[in-house]
C-alpha positions as CSV (number, residue, x, y, z in Angstrom):
1,X,6.0,-3.2,-6.6
2,X,6.8,-6.1,-4.4
3,X,3.9,-5.8,-2.1
4,X,2.2,-9.0,-3.0
5,X,4.9,-11.2,-1.4
6,X,4.5,-9.3,1.9
7,X,0.8,-9.2,2.1
8,X,-1.2,-11.6,4.2
9,X,-4.5,-12.9,3.0
10,X,-7.6,-13.7,5.0
11,X,-7.2,-17.3,6.1
12,X,-9.9,-19.8,6.8
13,X,-9.2,-19.5,10.5
14,X,-9.6,-15.7,10.3
15,X,-12.9,-16.1,8.3
16,X,-14.2,-18.2,11.2
17,X,-13.3,-15.5,13.8
18,X,-15.7,-12.6,14.6
19,X,-14.8,-9.8,12.3
20,X,-14.8,-6.2,13.4
21,X,-17.1,-4.0,11.3
22,X,-15.6,-0.7,12.4
23,X,-12.0,0.3,12.9
24,X,-11.2,2.7,15.7
25,X,-7.7,3.3,14.3
26,X,-8.6,3.6,10.6
27,X,-6.3,6.5,9.8
28,X,-3.3,4.8,11.3
29,X,-4.2,1.5,9.6
30,X,-4.4,3.3,6.2
31,X,-0.9,4.7,6.7
32,X,0.4,1.2,7.4
33,X,-1.5,-0.2,4.4
34,X,0.0,2.5,2.2
35,X,3.5,1.7,3.6
36,X,3.1,-2.0,2.9
37,X,1.9,-1.4,-0.7
38,X,4.7,1.0,-1.3
39,X,7.2,-1.6,0.1
40,X,8.2,0.9,2.8
41,X,6.7,-0.7,5.9
42,X,8.9,-1.5,8.8
43,X,8.9,-5.0,10.3
44,X,6.8,-3.7,13.2
45,X,4.2,-2.3,10.8
46,X,4.1,-5.6,8.9
47,X,3.7,-7.5,12.1
48,X,0.8,-5.2,13.2
49,X,-0.8,-5.7,9.9
50,X,-0.5,-9.5,10.1
51,X,-1.8,-9.7,13.7
52,X,-4.7,-7.3,13.4
53,X,-6.0,-7.1,9.9
54,X,-7.5,-10.5,9.6
55,X,-9.9,-9.4,12.3
56,X,-10.9,-6.0,10.9
57,X,-13.2,-6.1,7.9
58,X,-12.8,-2.3,7.0
59,X,-9.1,-2.7,7.0
60,X,-9.2,-5.8,4.9
61,X,-11.5,-4.1,2.4
62,X,-9.3,-1.0,2.4
63,X,-6.2,-3.0,1.8
64,X,-7.8,-4.9,-1.1
65,X,-9.1,-1.7,-2.7
66,X,-5.8,0.2,-2.3
67,X,-3.9,-2.8,-3.7
68,X,-6.2,-3.1,-6.7
69,X,-5.9,0.7,-7.4
70,X,-2.1,0.6,-7.2
71,X,-1.9,-2.5,-9.5
72,X,-4.3,-0.9,-12.0
73,X,-2.3,2.4,-12.1
74,X,1.0,0.5,-12.4
75,X,-0.4,-1.4,-15.5
76,X,-1.7,1.9,-17.0
77,X,1.6,3.9,-16.6
78,X,4.0,4.1,-19.5
79,X,7.5,5.1,-18.4
80,X,9.1,7.3,-20.9
81,X,12.5,8.9,-20.6
82,X,12.6,12.7,-20.0
83,X,14.2,14.5,-23.0
84,X,17.7,15.9,-22.1
85,X,16.6,19.4,-23.0
86,X,13.9,19.4,-20.4
87,X,16.4,17.9,-17.8
88,X,18.9,20.7,-18.6
89,X,16.2,23.4,-18.2
90,X,15.1,22.0,-14.9
91,X,18.6,21.6,-13.6
92,X,19.6,25.1,-14.6
93,X,16.6,26.6,-12.8
94,X,17.2,24.5,-9.7
95,X,20.9,25.5,-9.6
96,X,20.3,29.2,-10.1
């Protein structure tokens, strides 16, 4: 998860600006937030995030919440290798 190096923070300048308290494009913004956190965002999506999110309180809060959830889940997950017998069973069913 390399999202933290790509994510903007609320700057002092942004804090002085008038913040929007509702987002008319919330569904689209959530898709961009997810793409950024999954490190799958295009440069255009990252630019949109940087330009607009410091002015939109719901999107800033959504970003922070989603980032926190993703980081918490990442810390809780334990990656274990799949036993070869299970892999063989799955592959045989897929290939038949």
